[in-house]
C-alpha positions in Angstrom: -12.4 -8.3 -1.0 -12.1 -10.6 -4.0 -12.2 -14.2 -3.1 -10.8 -16.9 -5.5 -11.6 -20.5 -4.6 -8.5 -22.7 -4.6 -10.0 -26.2 -4.3 -10.0 -27.2 -8.0 -6.3 -28.0 -8.2 -5.0 -31.4 -9.2 -2.3 -31.2 -6.5 -5.2 -32.1 -4.2 -5.8 -35.9 -4.2 -9.6 -35.8 -4.6 -9.3 -33.5 -7.6 -6.5 -35.5 -9.2 -8.6 -38.7 -8.9 -11.7 -36.9 -10.3 -9.8 -35.7 -13.3 -8.2 -39.1 -13.9 -11.6 -40.7 -13.8 -13.5 -38.0 -15.7 -15.7 -37.6 -12.7 -17.8 -34.6 -13.6 -20.0 -34.7 -10.5 -17.0 -34.3 -8.1 -15.7 -31.3 -10.1 -19.1 -29.8 -10.3 -19.8 -30.3 -6.6 -16.6 -28.7 -5.4 -17.0 -25.8 -7.7 -20.6 -25.2 -6.5 -19.6 -25.5 -2.8 -17.0 -22.8 -3.3 -19.5 -20.6 -5.1 -22.0 -21.0 -2.3 -19.4 -20.2 0.3 -18.7 -16.8 -1.2 -16.1 -17.3 -3.9 -16.1 -14.5 -6.5 -13.9 -16.6 -8.9 -13.0 -20.2 -9.2 -9.4 -21.1 -9.7 -8.7 -24.1 -12.0 -5.4 -25.9 -12.2 -4.4 -29.1 -13.9 -0.6 -28.6 -13.5 0.2 -32.1 -12.2 -0.9 -33.6 -15.6 2.0 -32.1 -17.5 1.7 -34.0 -20.7 -2.1 -33.6 -20.9 -2.5 -30.2 -19.3 -4.1 -28.3 -22.3 -6.7 -31.1 -22.9 -7.6 -31.5 -19.2 -7.6 -27.8 -18.3 -10.1 -27.3 -21.2 -12.2 -30.2 -20.0 -12.4 -28.8 -16.4 -13.1 -25.3 -17.8 -16.0 -26.6 -19.9 -17.6 -28.2 -16.8 -17.2 -25.0 -14.7 -18.7 -22.8 -17.5 -21.7 -25.2 -17.8 -22.5 -25.6 -14.1 -21.5 -22.3 -12.4 -21.9 -18.6 -13.2 -18.6 -17.6 -11.6 -15.7 -16.2 -13.7 -12.6 -18.3 -13.7 -8.9 -17.9 -12.7 -7.0 -20.0 -15.2 -4.0 -21.2 -13.3 -1.0 -22.4 -15.3 2.5 -21.4 -16.5 1.8 -23.2 -19.8 0.5 -20.8 -22.6 -0.9 -23.7 -24.6 -3.0 -24.9 -21.6 -4.1 -21.3 -20.8 -5.3 -20.7 -24.3 -7.1 -24.0 -24.5 -9.1 -23.0 -21.4 -9.7 -19.4 -22.6 -11.2 -20.7 -25.9 -14.1 -22.2 -23.9 -14.1 -19.8 -21.0 -17.4 -17.9 -20.4 -19.0 -16.3 -17.3 -17.3 -12.9 -17.4 -13.7 -11.7 -17.6 -11.3 -14.5 -16.6 -8.0 -14.0 -14.8 -4.8 -15.5 -16.1 -2.6 -16.8 -13.2 0.1 -15.9 -13.9 2.8 -13.8 -15.7 6.2 -12.8 -14.4 9.1 -10.6 -15.3 10.9 -13.5 -16.8 11.3 -12.6 -20.4 10.3 -15.9 -22.0 7.2 -16.3 -19.8 6.3 -12.6 -20.2 6.5 -12.9 -24.0 4.4 -16.1 -24.1 1.6 -14.9 -21.8 1.2 -11.3 -22.9 -0.5 -12.1 -26.2 -3.1 -14.2 -24.4 -4.0 -11.3 -22.1 -4.4 -9.0 -25.1 -6.1 -11.4 -27.4 -8.7 -12.6 -24.9 -9.1 -9.4 -22.9 -8.3 -11.0 -19.5 -7.1 -9.7 -16.2 -3.8 -11.1 -15.0 -1.8 -11.9 -11.9 1.8 -10.7 -12.0 4.3 -12.4 -9.7 7.1 -10.5 -8.0 9.9 -12.5 -9.8 12.1 -12.1 -12.8 14.9 -13.9 -14.6 17.0 -13.6 -11.4 14.3 -15.4 -9.4 12.3 -14.2 -6.3 14.0 -11.2 -4.7 15.1 -11.6 -1.1 14.2 -8.1 0.0 11.0 -6.0 0.2 12.4 -3.2 -1.9 13.6 -5.5 -4.6 10.3 -7.3 -4.8 8.4 -4.0 -5.1 10.9 -2.8 -7.8 10.1 -6.0 -9.8 6.4 -5.3 -9.4 6.9 -1.7 -10.6 8.8 -2.9 -13.7 6.3 -5.6 -14.5 3.3 -3.2 -14.2 5.2 -0.6 -16.3 5.8 -3.2 -19.0 2.3 -4.5 -19.0 0.7 -1.1 -19.3 3.2 -0.1 -22.0 2.2 -3.2 -23.9 -1.5 -2.5 -23.8 -2.8 -4.1 -20.6 -5.2 -2.0 -18.6 -3.9 -0.9 -15.2 -7.1 -2.0 -13.5 -6.8 -5.5 -14.9 -3.5 -6.2 -13.1 -3.1 -8.0 -9.8 0.3 -8.2 -8.2 1.3 -11.2 -6.1 4.1 -10.6 -3.5 5.0 -14.3 -3.5 4.0 -15.8 -0.2 6.5 -18.4 1.0 6.0 -20.9 3.9 6.6 -19.8 7.4 7.8 -23.4 8.2 10.9 -22.9 6.1 11.5 -19.2 6.7 10.0 -17.4 9.8 10.6 -14.0 8.2 8.4 -14.8 5.1 5.2 -13.5 6.7 6.6 -10.1 7.5 8.4 -10.0 4.1 5.0 -10.5 2.4 3.2 -8.0 4.6 5.8 -5.3 4.0 5.8 -6.1 0.3 2.1 -5.7 0.0 2.3 -2.3 1.8 5.2 -1.2 -0.4 3.3 -2.2 -3.6 0.2 -0.2 -2.4 2.4 2.8 -1.7 4.5 2.8 -4.9 1.8 1.6 -7.3 -1.4 3.5 -6.2 -4.6 1.8 -7.2 -2.9 -1.5 -8.2 -4.6 -4.6 -6.8 -2.7 -7.1 -4.6 -3.3 -10.8 -4.4 -1.8 -13.8 -2.7 -2.1 -17.6 -2.5 -3.1 -17.6 1.2 -2.4 -21.2 2.1 1.2 -21.0 1.0 2.0 -19.3 4.3 1.0 -22.4 6.4 2.5 -25.1 4.2 4.2 -27.7 6.4 2.6 -26.5 9.7 -0.2 -28.2 11.8 -3.6 -26.5 12.2 -3.1 -24.7 8.9 -6.5 -23.0 9.0 -5.6 -20.9 12.1 -2.4 -19.7 10.5 -4.2 -18.9 7.2 -6.9 -16.9 9.0 -4.4 -14.9 11.2 -2.3 -14.1 8.1 -5.3 -13.1 6.1 -6.3 -10.5 8.7 -2.8 -9.0 8.8 -2.5 -9.0 5.0 -5.8 -7.2 4.5 -4.7 -4.6 7.0 -1.5 -4.2 4.9 -3.6 -3.6 1.8 -4.4 -7.1 0.3 -7.3 -6.8 -2.2 -7.8 -10.5 -3.2 -6.8 -13.9 -2.1 -6.7 -17.4 -3.5 -8.1 -19.4 -0.6 -10.5 -22.2 0.5 -13.8 -20.4 0.9 -15.4 -23.5 2.5 -13.0 -23.1 5.5 -15.5 -22.1 8.1 -15.9 -18.4 8.5 -12.9 -17.3 6.4 -15.0 -15.3 3.9 -16.9 -13.3 6.5 -13.6 -12.9 8.4 -12.0 -11.4 5.3 -14.8 -8.8 5.0 -14.7 -8.1 8.7 -10.9 -7.5 8.4 -11.5 -5.1 5.5 -14.0 -3.2 7.6 -11.8 -3.0 10.7 -8.9 -1.7 8.6 -11.0 1.2 7.4 -11.2 -0.1 3.8 -15.0 -0.6 3.6 -16.9 2.7 3.3 -20.1 2.7 5.4 -19.6 -1.1 6.1 -21.3 -1.8 2.7 -18.9 -4.6 1.7 -19.3 -6.4 5.0 -23.1 -6.0 5.0 -23.4 -7.3 1.4 -21.1 -10.3 2.2 -23.3 -11.3 5.2 -26.5 -11.0 3.1 -25.0 -13.2 0.4 -23.7 -15.8 2.9 -26.9 -15.9 4.8 -28.9 -16.3 1.6 -27.0 -19.3 0.3 
């Protein structure tokens, strides 16, 4: 299970204030707390600072490269901001979050994947928007993967996001996502699936409980990676336990290794 820490996002008040105040210690502390809690990658997002996003995303990336050894997930639709961050990005192969089937976005992000040798998250959407059926979403994923591979991106570097939408606004969205994950795994063997976990609980109380319940179901459906809050008590060990219980962890090795890492922090 690949865990991507979600907490360095300027849509979160404490992060927005830290970026506004050039508060390196807060950025550093939250990054390290996610790493200690079991994050494999750190997601970094400055999207609320639209006019200054390239400058500030580079600034945050430089801090993370200096103070952590985790690879980064560069989270922006802005190719200029992504490239600014990639220019200073170290600590292993980064992930670009994200590309879509929308032609303009595809054509602007693809060169960055190829030039910097990154992995990439592909969203199940195209110029017609987010499809409203499982089959249509999987078809968009198939076309996106086909295009990426044709254009030189390695199959193993592609993650597909089924587009989790809040249960508070659409009670069918959970099942839609789970069935889309299963459909992607069936029709694109070996492709990795990923989701932004906390989207499912947006607008609901006791969000942690909803997130954890959905994570278990999503892993059973075939989820390989999640953007989540690794400091939410027990969620990382729960992810590995769910992988184990869904027969996706040979000889329990992933679970045992995760427990060793968490107990050693």
